[in-house]
N, C-alpha and C positions, 0 to 999 in steps of 0.2 A: 651755220653752227653754232652756238652760242657758247662763251669760253667758260669752261669749269668752273664754276663758284667764283666765276668773274664777279659778283655782287655783293661776293664774302660768303656765301650761306653753304653750311656745312652740317654732318649731325655725326653722332655716332652709333656704335653696335655695343651690345653687352659683353662682358665679363666677370669675371670674380680674382679672387685666387690666381694662380698663373701654370701648371703646368702644363704642359702641351695636352692638345686632344689626342685622345687614345683612336687609333684608326677605327671605324667604324663600319662594318658589312654592307651598308647601305650605304656608307659616303662612296663619293667616288677617293680613288687618288690623290697623292700628294700633287696639292696643286701648284701650280708655277711659284706663283706669289705666295709666301705662309700666311693663313690668315689663324691667329691663335684665340684657342676658345678656354674660357675659364674652366678652372677647377673646384674640388668641390671639396669640404671637408668630409671627415671621418666619417659612413653612415651613424645618426643618428646623433650627432654632435655639429653644434652651433656657434657660431660665433660672439664671442666675449670680444667686446669694445673697452673695456676698463683697463688704461696704460697704468703702467706699474712708475716707478717714482722719475727715472730717467725718459719715461716717455715710449719706452717701445714696449713689445710685448710677444709674448711666449707663440713661435710660429705657428701651431695648431688653431691659436685663436686672429693671429694675423690678418686683416681687411684689405685686398687690395679694387679697387670700386671706380671703375673705368665709366668718364661720362663723358656726353656729346654734347657741346652748345653749337646750336643753328637758331636760322632764323632771317630776316628779313635785312633792308637797310635801318639801322636808328634801331634796335629792338633792344637795345641795352645789351648786346653780348660782352663788350670789354668789360661795361662794368659789374656786369655777373660775374665775369672770370676772377674779377680785383674781391670782390666782396665772398665768392666761395672760398677763395684760396685765405683771404685773413678768419673766416668763420673755422673754417678745418684745420688751420694751424694753431688759432687759440685754443683748441679741441686737443691740440697734441697729434697730431695727424702733420706726416711728410705729403705735402702736394707739389704734385707735377704739373705743367701745362703743355700741352702740345701745339706747335704753332701753326697756325695756317699755312699748310706745303703748298696751296695756290701762288700764295705770296711772296712767298720763297723762292719759287721758280719764274714769276711774272716778274720778280723785280730784279732779276738778270738781264733784262734786255729784251727777253718774249713781247713780241706783240703778235697776237691772236689773229688780228686782222691779215696781218704778211701771211698768215700760213695757205698752204692748198688745204683742200679735204682732207687730203690724205694722211698730212703733214699734222694738222689739227687733231686726225683721229688718233694719230699714234701718241701727239702730245698730253691726250686725254688719260689714254691710255698707261701712259707712263707716269702721269701724273698720281693715279691710283697707285700703282706699284710704290713710286714713291713715299707718299703718303704711310704706305701700310708697314713700311721700314723704318722711318722715320718712329713711328708710333709704338713699332715693337720694342726699338730701345728703348721709349718710357716706358712700355709693359716690362721690360727686365731689369732695368730700378727697382720700380716697384715690389714685384717679386724676391730683389735681392735685401732692400730694406728691413730693418728689422721692427720697421715704424708701419702701424695703419697708413693705409696710401691709399691718396682722392686722386686721378688719373684725367686733367679736363681737355681736352681733345674740341679742339678749334676747328668743328666741323668732322665731318667722319664719309666713309670712301661710297655710300650711297646717295650722296649729293650730288654724285655725278650723274646718276640717271635723271634729272631735272633738268641737265645741260645739253643731251643728247637724245636724237630720236629714239623711239623705242626698237627699231632693228637694231639698230647700230650696239645701244645697249646692251641688246641680247646677244650678240655677235660678239661682244666684250666678252661677256660673261662664260659664253661658249668657250671662247679659245684660249681665257686665262683655268678653264676648272674650276671658276666661282659660283656661288649660287645664293640665292637671298637667303638663305635660313642662315647662312652661317656669317653672312658677311652683314647682313641687317640686325640679325635677331641674338645670333651669340657672341658677336665681339662683344659689345660695348652692353655694361648693365642698363642704361637708363640714357634715353633722345629728352633733351629738354630745348623744346622750340619757343623762343622768345620772337613774339608776334610782334612786325612792324609799329612804329609811329604813325606809318600812312597806314593801318590797319584798327581803328579805333583811338587814336589818338593825335591828329590828324594836327592841332594845331601847336605838335611838339615836333613833329615835321617841316619845319620850316626851312627857308632858303639860309637861314646865319646857320642852324644847328646841323642840317647836310655840310654846310660848307668847313663846320669847324671836324665834322665827322671824316670828310673827306681828307682832310688834310692830316688827317690822325691816321686815317687809314692810305696814305696815298694811293686817290680814290674815284669815286663813282659820283652819277649824277642824273640816278634814278628819279625822275617824276614819280607822284603819289600813283596815277595808276600803272606805271612798270612796277616801284617798288611792292603794291600791292600781289601785283599776278608772281612776282617774283619770290615772297613771302610762300605761296599758297603754293608754289612749284616745290620750294623746301621742306615744306611739309609734309606736302603730298609724296617726295623721295622717301620716307620714313613711315610712310600709315601701313599699318601691322607689328611692326618692333612691337614685345610685349609692356614695356614700360616705355612710353612714349606721354609724353607730359606735354601740352598747349599752356603754356604762363600769358597769360591775354591781357587785353589793357584794361580791364573792367575794373582796376583800381589806382590809383596814382602810384609813378616809378616806383616809390623808397617800397610800397607794398608789393607792387611787383618782381623787385629783388627780396623780397621775404619771402614768399610764397614759392619761388625758385628755390631757394636756401631751405625753406621745409621743407618741398620735396623732397630733395636725394638725402635728407636727416630721413625721412621716415623710411625711404626704400632700404637706407640703410643699416636703419633700427636702433638711432640714436633716438632717448627719450630729452626731447629742447623742453619741455615743459610748457611755459608760458614766455618762452623765451620771443615766440614771432607768432605775431596773430595769427591765425586760421579765417581761411575765409573763403575757400572753395573746398566743397563736399562731393561723397560720391552719392550716384543718384541710379536708382532702378525703376525698371516701366515692364507692365505687362504688353506684350504686342499678340495681335490675333491677324491671320489673316495677310502671309506675307503676300508683298507684290513680286511682279516678276522683275529677273535681275536688270532688266532693262532703263526701269526706274531710279536703280541705285547710281548716286555717283561713283567712280571709280575706286575697285574695293577689293581687298585681300582676302580670301579665305584661309581657315587653316582647321584640320580635325586635333581636336584636345583632347587629350584621357588625364582623367582626374583620380588619384587614389587615395583614401582617406589611409592614414598607420597609426598603428597603436602607440598611447600616449604616456606619458608618465601619469597622469594624473587630467579630474574633468575639466580645470581649468586652462589644460592646455591643448589646444589643437594642432595636428600637421597632416599636411598633403603632399604628394607627389603628382606633378603638371607633367605629361610630355605634349609639345605641340610643334606642327610641322609641316611642311608644303613639301608634296611629291617627293615622299620616303627619304626626306633631309629633317632632321626632330631637334628641339630643344627643348633641355628640364630644368625643372624645376620644381624646389623641396620649399616650405612652406610652411612656419609656426608660427602662430599665433601664440602667446603667453603672457600673465601679466608683469608689468614694467614695475620699476624699484618702488615706485609710490604703492603700490597698489589699488590705483587710481582708474586707472583704462590698462587697455592690449596693446603690448607693442607686437607688431608683425614684421617679420624678417626673413627675406626671401636670398635663397643660394644657388644661386647655379652650378649643374650638376652636370659631371662628363656619365655618358650613357653605362659603364660597368658599375658606377657610386648608384646608377638608377637603380638596376637589377638589382645591385643588394639592398636597398633599400625595399623593395618589391616584397623583397620575406616578410616585411614586417607592414603589412595589409592587415588592415581593421576589415575581418570576415561580416561585421555588422553593417557594413556600409556598403551597397553596392557601388562599382566602377562607374564613373559618370563619362560618356561620349555624346559631344558636341562638334559642331561645324560652329565656330567660329567666326564673324566677318566684322569685319573693321574700315572705318570708314569716316572722311572728313569732310564735315558740311557749314559752311555757315558759324566756321573758327572753330569748331569744335569735333571734340575726336571721339567717335561713336565705337561702340564694338557690341555684336546683336548676338547671343547665344543662342542657338537652336539644338534643342536637344535630339538627341538619336539616339536607338533601342540598339541592344538589349540595357534595360534599365526600369524601375521599378515602375507601374502604369501609373503612378501621379505626374510622372516625367513626361509621358506620352501627348506629345506636340505641343510642350512645353517652346515661346520662343521670350527671351528678356536681353531686353536693350540696357545699356550700362554709360553713364557718363561722368564726368567729370566739371562740374560748374561752381562758381563764385556769384551767379548772375540769380536772379529770383523772380518773381510775378511774370511780366509780358515778355520784359527782358529774355528771360528764360526759355518761357513760350516760342518765342520768335526765329530762337537757334534751334530747336526741336525739327529733328526730320519731319517733314508734310507728307511724305508719299508713304512713310508707316503708320498702320492701324494703331496707334498706341488705345490699349484699354482704362491703365489707371499707374498709378504712382505705386512700385510696391518695397519701396528705402525703406529697409528697416524690418519689414513683417518678415515674421520667423517663418513661415509658410513659404515663402520664396529664397531661405536661405540652401545653399547648396549642401552645406551640414545635415540639414533634417531630409533633403530632398532623397539624398543618397541611403536613407536609413531602410534597413531590410525592413523594419517590426513597423508595425501599425502605429501613427500616431497617439492614437487615442489609449494604447497601452503602453508602450514604450517607455522606458525611462530616461533613457537619452535623448529625447528633443529637447532644443535648448530653445529657449524664448526670452534669451538674455537680451536689452536693448545696448548692454556696453558699446561705448564707441571704440575703435579699433585704429591707432593709427600706423601709415606705412600701405594701404593698401595698392593695388596696381598702378593707376593714372593720374590719382589727384595728388595734391596739395593738403592736403587736410584729414582730419578724424574723423571716422567713419564707422557705421554701423558693423557690431561686431559679426554677424552672419550674411552681413553682403556676398555676394557671388564670387569671390576672387578671380583671381589670375592664375 
């Protein structure tokens, strides 16, 4: 059994401001290790990111945003932490950096090769428990801070699944009453996978660069092939997280770091203007004749329910999303509104508790159907894809509808080569209002309704991308 995170790979799950999770009727009882879930704003309230003169914010407006940096060897994780820290501190945020738990424990004299199989299993389990407690310490500090707070986790609990067998992982999960929705989807706000230089930037994955990397991390000696394998396993461990960004090597390193920072800013809802060059965009495709499951790479399926809410005006859209597996759910409130310059639209996502989700349902807009989907998430060709399969009940226009979404900075043949060949892709529908979820959910006929939105305006901050995207693309 390989050492958990022995190559330094990990990630994190999502959370927002930090009240304790209220026990839900369909959730398991108290876990042996506390897995914290984010709190939510009051119904209808959205965070204000403006700081006062001293850098503090009012309690009702404060943000605590938790991210995980993961990836293969020489992916830029250490530099990424430093860049994020500097960028957000310059905005007046408090930034905490959670150390990598595996490094802390292994530096104490533990030699994984000396452990028996039973000892190794227990070490892995205790490593996760320790990680959770260390993270919770920083989460508490973030919650008590008077300033907006960014918490950067150096890898996260789900990475353990990449380094032990599926049977042992499931045994460990069951024994601790852990479930993937809490550990993968609800604990952290966003996962950022920085692809190893061994995959797409091989010239920089040289012996000298690796030596310097290993000296800094006390560390590793992976060859290119093994580094690629570890990079894929690290990414696959997080497939299914609703806000999972793969920051690849399709650009130079400086642009890669900018794409990473921009991805975080968009999801937090910070208007960065042209401070960072946007290269990646959201793409949407119409798919027909789904193949059997056996033709897909490893995937995660989710039940997804969307409700559109009454909004303050025609320029504002608000919706709820309920997303889950096996009766474990996560809840998100999304609001799209004009930014301060009035030239684009900002999309702000806030994680909710079950109670606040139920309260907000009272604001449902009766002009829209509830949207039901099966969402399939998978990773192939170093691209993260989401396949939305619309389900009944719903408007007849949604019957049999299947849409594929991804984010990419690639174009032309490079993009074509990354697309899943096993899917029957009919056409690209990026920006086509006929395939926007807002319009698809309208109860009235499109030919007579005044609510049909034909806007081609771009939105910053959609689910898994790192740049501006069309307003009416089907969101998370």
